[in-house]
C-alpha positions in Angstrom: 0.0 0.0 0.0 2.8 2.4 0.9 4.7 1.7 -2.3 1.5 2.3 -4.4 0.9 5.6 -2.6 4.4 6.8 -3.5 4.0 5.9 -7.1 0.7 7.8 -7.2 2.4 10.9 -5.8 5.1 10.5 -8.5 2.5 10.5 -11.2 1.0 13.7 -9.8 4.4 15.3 -9.8 5.2 14.3 -13.3 1.9 15.8 -14.5 3.1 19.1 -13.1 6.6 18.7 -14.6 5.1 18.0 -18.1 3.4 21.3 -18.1 6.5 23.3 -17.3 7.6 25.6 -20.1 10.9 25.3 -21.9 13.2 28.3 -22.6 14.0 27.7 -26.2 14.1 25.1 -29.0 16.9 24.4 -31.5 16.8 21.6 -34.1 13.8 20.0 -32.6 15.4 19.7 -29.1 13.9 21.7 -26.2 16.2 23.3 -23.6 16.0 25.1 -20.3 18.7 27.6 -19.3 20.4 26.5 -16.0 23.4 28.9 -15.8 25.2 31.6 -17.7 26.7 29.0 -20.1 24.7 25.8 -19.4 21.4 24.3 -20.4 19.5 21.1 -19.8 17.3 19.1 -22.3 13.7 19.7 -21.5 10.2 18.3 -22.1 8.8 20.0 -25.2 5.7 20.5 -27.2 6.2 17.5 -29.5 7.3 14.1 -28.4 10.7 12.9 -29.5 10.7 10.1 -32.1 13.2 8.0 -34.0 17.0 8.4 -33.5 17.9 11.4 -31.4 21.3 13.1 -31.1 21.8 15.6 -28.3 24.7 18.0 -29.1 27.4 18.9 -26.5 26.8 22.6 -27.2 23.9 24.6 -28.6 23.7 28.2 -29.8 20.8 30.5 -29.1 20.6 34.2 -29.7 24.3 34.5 -30.2 25.0 32.7 -26.9 26.7 29.2 -26.8 25.5 26.9 -24.0 27.0 23.6 -22.8 24.4 20.8 -22.5 25.0 19.5 -19.0 21.8 17.7 -17.9 18.6 15.8 -18.9 15.7 17.3 -17.1 13.1 15.4 -15.2 10.5 13.8 -17.6 12.4 15.3 -20.6 11.6 12.2 -22.7 8.7 11.0 -20.7 6.5 8.5 -22.7 8.4 9.1 -25.9 7.5 5.6 -27.1 8.5 6.3 -30.7 12.1 7.2 -29.8 14.4 4.2 -30.8 17.8 5.5 -29.8 19.5 8.5 -28.3 23.1 9.7 -28.2 24.0 11.8 -25.2 27.1 14.1 -25.2 30.0 13.6 -22.8 29.1 17.0 -21.3 26.0 15.6 -19.5 26.5 14.9 -15.8 22.9 14.5 -14.6 19.8 12.6 -15.6 16.6 13.7 -13.9 13.7 11.9 -12.4 11.7 9.9 -14.9 13.8 11.4 -17.7 13.2 8.4 -20.0 10.2 6.9 -18.3 8.2 4.5 -20.5 10.4 5.0 -23.6 9.4 1.5 -24.6 10.9 1.8 -28.1 14.4 2.7 -26.9 16.7 -0.2 -27.6 20.1 1.3 -27.0 21.6 4.0 -24.8 25.1 4.8 -23.7 25.3 6.8 -20.4 28.2 9.3 -20.6 31.2 8.7 -18.4 30.8 12.0 -16.7 27.3 11.3 -15.3 27.3 11.3 -11.5 23.6 11.4 -10.8 20.7 9.4 -12.2 17.4 10.2 -10.4 14.4 8.3 -9.3 12.7 6.1 -12.0 14.9 7.5 -14.8 14.4 4.5 -17.0 11.2 3.1 -15.6 9.4 1.0 -18.2 12.1 1.2 -20.9 11.1 -2.3 -21.9 13.3 -2.3 -25.1 16.6 -1.8 -23.4 18.9 -4.9 -23.3 22.1 -3.7 -21.6 23.2 -0.8 -19.4 26.6 0.3 -18.2 26.7 2.7 -15.3 29.7 5.1 -15.2 32.1 5.0 -12.2 30.8 8.3 -10.9 27.3 7.0 -10.2 27.3 5.6 -6.6 23.6 5.1 -6.1 20.9 3.4 -8.1 17.8 5.3 -7.0 14.4 3.6 -6.5 12.5 2.4 -9.6 15.4 3.4 -11.9 15.1 0.4 -14.1 11.7 -0.9 -13.0 10.0 -3.0 -15.7 12.9 -3.0 -18.1 11.7 -6.4 -19.4 14.4 -7.0 -22.0 17.3 -5.9 -19.8 19.6 -9.0 -19.7 22.8 -7.6 -18.0 24.0 -4.5 -16.2 27.4 -3.3 -15.0 27.0 -1.6 -11.7 30.5 -0.2 -11.5 31.1 1.4 -8.1 27.6 1.4 -6.7 27.3 1.5 -2.9 23.5 1.6 -2.6 20.7 0.1 -4.7 17.3 1.7 -4.0 13.9 0.0 -3.6 12.4 -1.6 -6.7 15.4 -0.4 -8.8 15.3 -3.6 -11.0 11.9 -5.0 -10.1 10.2 -6.7 -13.0 13.4 -7.1 -15.1 12.3 -10.6 -16.0 15.2 -11.2 -18.5 17.9 -10.0 -16.2 20.3 -13.0 -15.9 23.7 -11.4 -15.2 24.2 -9.1 -12.2 27.5 -8.7 -10.4 27.1 -6.8 -7.2 30.2 -4.7 -6.5 32.2 -5.0 -3.3 31.4 -1.3 -2.7 27.7 -2.2 -2.2 26.5 -1.8 1.4 22.7 -1.6 1.1 20.1 -3.7 -0.8 16.7 -2.1 -0.2 13.2 -3.5 -0.4 11.9 -5.0 -3.7 15.2 -4.3 -5.5 15.2 -7.4 -7.7 11.6 -8.6 -7.1 10.2 -10.6 -10.0 13.6 -11.1 -11.8 12.7 -14.6 -12.8 15.7 -14.9 -15.1 18.2 -14.3 -12.3 19.7 -17.6 -11.3 22.5 -16.7 -8.9 23.7 -13.6 -7.2 26.7 -12.8 -5.0 26.0 -10.8 -1.9 29.1 -8.6 -1.2 30.7 -8.8 2.2 29.9 -5.1 2.9 26.1 -5.7 2.8 24.7 -5.9 6.3 20.9 -5.8 5.6 18.9 -7.3 2.7 15.5 -5.5 2.5 12.0 -6.8 2.4 10.9 -8.6 -0.9 14.4 -7.8 -2.3 14.6 -11.1 -4.3 11.0 -12.2 -4.2 10.0 -14.5 -7.0 13.4 -14.6 -8.6 14.7 -17.6 -10.4 17.6 -18.1 -8.0 19.1 -21.5 -7.7 21.8 -20.5 -5.3 22.6 -17.7 -2.9 25.7 -17.1 -0.8 25.5 -15.1 2.4 28.9 -13.9 3.4 30.1 -13.4 6.9 28.9 -9.9 7.8 25.3 -10.1 6.7 23.2 -9.5 9.8 19.6 -9.1 8.7 17.3 -10.7 6.1 13.9 -8.9 5.8 10.3 -10.0 5.3 9.5 -12.1 2.2 13.0 -11.4 0.9 13.3 -14.7 -1.0 9.7 -15.7 -1.1 8.8 -17.9 -4.1 12.4 -18.6 -5.0 11.5 -22.2 -5.9 14.9 -23.0 -7.4 16.8 -22.7 -4.1 17.8 -26.2 -2.8 20.1 -25.3 0.0 20.9 -22.5 2.4 23.9 -21.7 4.6 23.7 -18.9 7.1 26.9 -17.4 8.6 27.5 -16.8 12.2 26.9 -13.0 11.7 23.1 -13.5 10.9 21.1 -12.1 13.8 17.7 -11.4 12.3 15.7 -13.7 9.9 12.1 -12.8 9.3 9.6 -15.7 9.7 8.5 -15.0 6.1 12.0 -14.6 4.5 11.9 -17.9 2.6 8.2 -18.7 2.2 7.5 -20.7 -0.9 11.0 -22.0 -1.4 9.5 -25.4 -2.1 12.7 -27.2 -3.1 14.8 -26.6 -0.1 16.4 -29.8 1.2 19.4 -28.5 3.2 19.5 -25.8 5.8 22.6 -25.1 7.9 23.5 -22.4 10.3 27.2 -21.9 11.0 28.7 -22.8 14.4 29.1 -19.8 16.6 25.9 -18.1 15.8 24.4 -16.8 19.1 20.8 -16.5 17.8 20.3 -19.4 15.4 21.4 -23.0 15.1 20.7 -26.2 13.2 21.1 -28.5 16.1 21.3 -32.3 15.6 21.5 -31.8 11.8 17.8 -31.0 11.8 17.9 -29.2 8.4 16.1 -26.2 10.0 16.8 -22.9 11.7 16.1 -22.8 15.4 16.0 -19.5 17.1 17.0 -19.0 20.8 15.2 -16.1 22.5 14.7 -14.8 26.0 11.2 -15.3 27.5 12.0 -13.8 30.9 14.5 -10.9 31.1 14.8 -11.2 34.9 15.7 -14.9 35.0 17.1 -14.9 31.5 15.0 -18.0 30.8 15.4 -19.1 27.2 13.0 -20.7 24.7 13.5 -22.2 21.3 11.6 -21.5 18.2 11.9 -23.2 14.8 11.5 -20.4 12.3 12.4 -22.1 9.0 12.1 -25.7 7.9 12.3 -27.7 4.6 11.1 -31.0 3.2 13.8 -32.9 5.0 13.6 -31.2 8.4 13.4 -32.9 11.7 11.9 -30.8 14.6 14.4 -31.3 17.5 13.2 -32.3 20.9 13.2 -29.2 23.1 11.8 -26.8 20.5 9.0 -24.8 22.2 7.4 -23.2 19.2 6.9 -23.6 15.5 6.9 -20.1 14.1 4.4 -18.7 11.6 5.2 -19.7 8.0 8.0 -22.1 9.1 6.9 -24.9 6.7 4.5 -22.9 4.5 4.2 -24.3 0.9 6.8 -27.0 1.7 5.4 -29.3 -1.0 8.0 -32.0 -0.4 7.1 -32.4 3.3 5.0 -35.5 3.7 5.9 -36.8 7.2 6.9 -34.9 10.3 6.8 -35.7 14.0 6.0 -32.7 16.3 7.8 -33.4 19.6 6.0 -33.2 23.0 8.0 -30.1 23.9 6.1 -27.9 21.3 3.4 -25.8 22.9 2.8 -23.2 20.2 2.2 -23.5 16.4 2.0 -20.2 14.4 -0.1 -18.7 11.6 0.2 -20.6 8.3 3.0 -22.7 9.7 2.1 -25.7 7.6 -0.1 -24.1 5.0 0.2 -25.7 1.6 2.5 -28.4 2.7 2.3 -32.1 1.6 1.7 -33.5 5.1 -0.3 -36.7 5.0 -1.0 -36.9 8.8 -0.4 -34.7 11.8 -0.5 -35.3 15.6 -0.5 -32.2 17.7 1.1 -32.8 21.1 -0.4 -32.1 24.5 0.1 -28.6 25.6 -0.8 -26.9 22.4 -3.8 -24.6 23.1 -4.4 -22.9 19.8 -4.6 -24.1 16.2 -3.8 -20.7 14.6 -5.2 -19.1 11.4 -4.5 -21.1 8.2 -2.2 -23.3 10.1 -3.0 -26.4 7.9 -4.9 -24.7 5.2 -4.5 -26.1 1.6 -2.8 -29.3 2.9 -4.4 -31.3 0.1 -2.6 -34.5 1.0 -3.6 -34.4 4.6 -5.8 -37.5 5.5 -5.6 -37.6 9.3 -5.4 -35.0 12.1 -5.2 -35.6 15.9 -5.8 -32.8 18.3 -4.9 -33.0 22.0 -7.2 -32.4 24.9 -5.4 -29.1 25.6 -6.7 -27.3 22.4 -9.0 -24.4 23.3 -9.3 -22.6 20.0 -9.3 -23.4 16.3 -8.9 -20.1 14.3 -9.9 -18.9 10.8 -9.1 -21.2 8.0 -7.0 -23.5 10.2 -8.1 -26.6 8.2 -9.4 -24.9 5.1 -9.3 -26.7 1.8 -7.9 -30.0 3.2 -9.6 -31.9 0.4 -8.2 -35.4 1.2 -9.1 -35.4 4.9 -10.6 -38.7 6.1 -10.3 -38.9 9.9 -10.2 -36.2 12.5 -9.4 -37.1 16.1 -10.3 -34.5 18.7 -9.4 -35.4 22.3 -11.1 -32.3 23.8 -13.7 -33.4 26.2 -17.2 -31.9 26.6 -18.8 -31.1 29.9 -22.5 -31.2 30.7 -23.3 -28.1 28.8 -20.9 -27.7 25.8 -17.8 -28.8 23.8 -14.9 -27.0 25.4 -13.4 -25.8 22.2 -14.0 -22.6 20.2 -14.0 -23.1 16.4 -14.1 -20.2 13.9 -16.9 -20.4 11.4 -14.6 -20.8 8.4 -12.1 -23.2 10.1 -13.0 -26.0 7.7 -14.0 -24.0 4.6 -13.8 -26.0 1.4 -12.9 -29.1 3.4 -15.5 -31.9 2.8 -16.2 -32.7 6.4 -19.4 -34.3 5.5 -17.2 -37.2 4.2 -14.9 -37.2 7.2 -15.1 -39.4 10.3 -14.8 -37.6 13.6 -13.3 -39.4 16.7 -14.1 -37.9 20.1 -13.9 -39.0 23.8 -16.7 -41.4 24.8 -18.4 -39.1 27.3 -18.5 -36.3 24.7 -20.2 -37.8 21.7 -23.6 -36.5 22.3 -22.5 -32.9 22.8 -20.3 -33.0 19.6 -23.4 -34.2 17.8 -25.3 -31.1 18.8 -23.1 -28.3 17.6 -21.5 -27.1 14.4 -19.1 -27.8 12.8 -18.9 -31.2 14.6 -22.4 -32.3 13.8 -21.6 -31.8 10.1 -19.1 -34.6 10.0 -20.1 -37.8 8.2 -19.8 -40.0 11.4 -18.8 -39.6 15.0 -16.8 -42.4 16.5 -15.5 -42.9 20.1 -11.8 -42.8 20.2 -10.4 -46.3 20.4 -13.9 -47.9 20.3 -16.6 -48.8 17.8 -18.6 -46.6 15.5 -21.1 -44.1 16.8 -23.0 -43.1 13.7 -25.1 -39.9 13.6 -28.0 -41.4 11.8 -31.3 -39.5 11.3 -33.5 -42.3 12.7 -33.3 -45.7 14.3 -34.2 -47.6 11.0 -31.2 -46.2 9.1 -29.0 -46.7 12.2 -30.0 -50.4 12.3 -29.3 -50.7 8.5 -25.8 -49.4 9.0 -25.1 -52.3 11.5 -25.9 -55.1 9.1 -22.3 -56.3 8.7 -22.2 -57.3 12.4 -25.3 -59.5 12.2 -28.6 -58.9 14.1 -29.2 -56.6 17.0 -29.6 -58.7 20.1 -30.1 -56.0 22.9 -30.2 -52.2 23.0 -29.3 -50.3 26.1 -29.0 -46.6 27.1 -25.7 -45.2 28.5 -27.2 -45.7 32.0 -27.6 -49.4 31.4 -31.4 -49.4 30.9 -32.6 -51.9 28.3 -34.8 -50.7 25.4 -36.8 -52.4 22.8 -35.4 -50.1 20.0 -32.8 -47.5 19.4 -33.6 -44.2 21.1 -32.6 -40.7 20.2 -29.1 -40.1 21.6 -26.4 -42.7 22.3 -27.3 -46.3 22.3 -25.2 -49.4 23.4 -26.0 -52.2 21.0 -25.1 -55.9 21.4 -24.8 -57.7 18.1 -25.3 -61.4 17.3 -21.6 -61.7 16.4 -20.8 -60.9 20.0 -19.5 -57.3 19.4 -20.8 -54.2 21.1 -21.4 -51.0 19.2 -22.4 -47.5 20.2 -24.8 -45.8 17.9 -25.9 -42.2 17.9 -29.4 -41.4 16.6 -30.1 -37.7 16.1 
């Protein structure tokens, strides 16, 4: 939202810039006088088209001026311009100077240029290569945003790359980040699907939010010195297969690697005081202080992969830890875990899950879109199931809920959309023996296909006694019917019935 707001402001500013008058025109080029002997190329009445050559000097009313700059929006939306030659006298290129010049296929930036402003080449979708002169030390935000055919760029002595500078450059495959670089800001290379590898220079301390989101990266090397990786920085980099974090890393966002579906190896270097990969777990475990006075520590798994093992002693599985981990089919959650975060397993390939005792909350979207999940077991400690927790679990067959009901209600709060798009009408629900009737009275539990007592025989929520008897045919004939209090009855009654069959088995049957 913030980024869109800034872009809107930029459009408004450009509208004002485009209406500014120029001082004079010579040979179809418009100029503004900037000093006693200098001018800049300005936005004019007519849009520039074809091949354009800007002279180093221009004469007007007997005065000779040096051309030293390209004004902001000077060539704004000149889609018919195919090439431009800039003189060596130019030292500055203004904001959005060549914005959306989609027909521009070649451009040489003069060696004397020291300043290229915000979004200067935004949307120049025809450019294929760019060489930045040594005097340019900063690539400003949005400078090459949407340059879809740009395949390579020489960054020279750049020390800072601004937000979204190369976002959407889908053909960009060759980027060498110079050792002079110290800052990679948010969204810098977002959507560069052709970018397969990148070196992070040792001088970079922080990598911004979304910086490499949805890139085609197959490898990434974090040098010793990198301290922080932002939110969603490498989201959707499905080509990444391994990660190695140096001891200098002190901050990794929970969402930094969401959607890196092919990760199979995760290692944290020895000596890191915040993170570790204990017992070769192929995961990142964070150590944090839960009580400043006693300095009591807790352990949170923040990033896992398809070959992860959750170590005993981990207290928490962080939000997004295994999100979209499509290779993750089997995973044991140890008894030490007491908290599982938002979307922690969303979109994974888990086939079954057993939540350990102590977990009180199944958080929002925790197991949403787990389309291979067939069996879920909840402990008696669960108190809340939040929005979308088991949404779109289309393969679900059995659901074990160990939460007991008392005389008045089922002691668990379930969001209305917790099972959205999950066919619970085809799923068998297993509950404690003394809780069957209460589960059968309230949604969503009474919408399940059948309710069974955990560890015992079927309790089927049939609409009437006749269909209930019909469902027991496989066990022979009904011999006796009893209520839960032991009283014998001549037929099945509404509620729970204990039925003795002719094959010697005993069944419990629920009639609604």
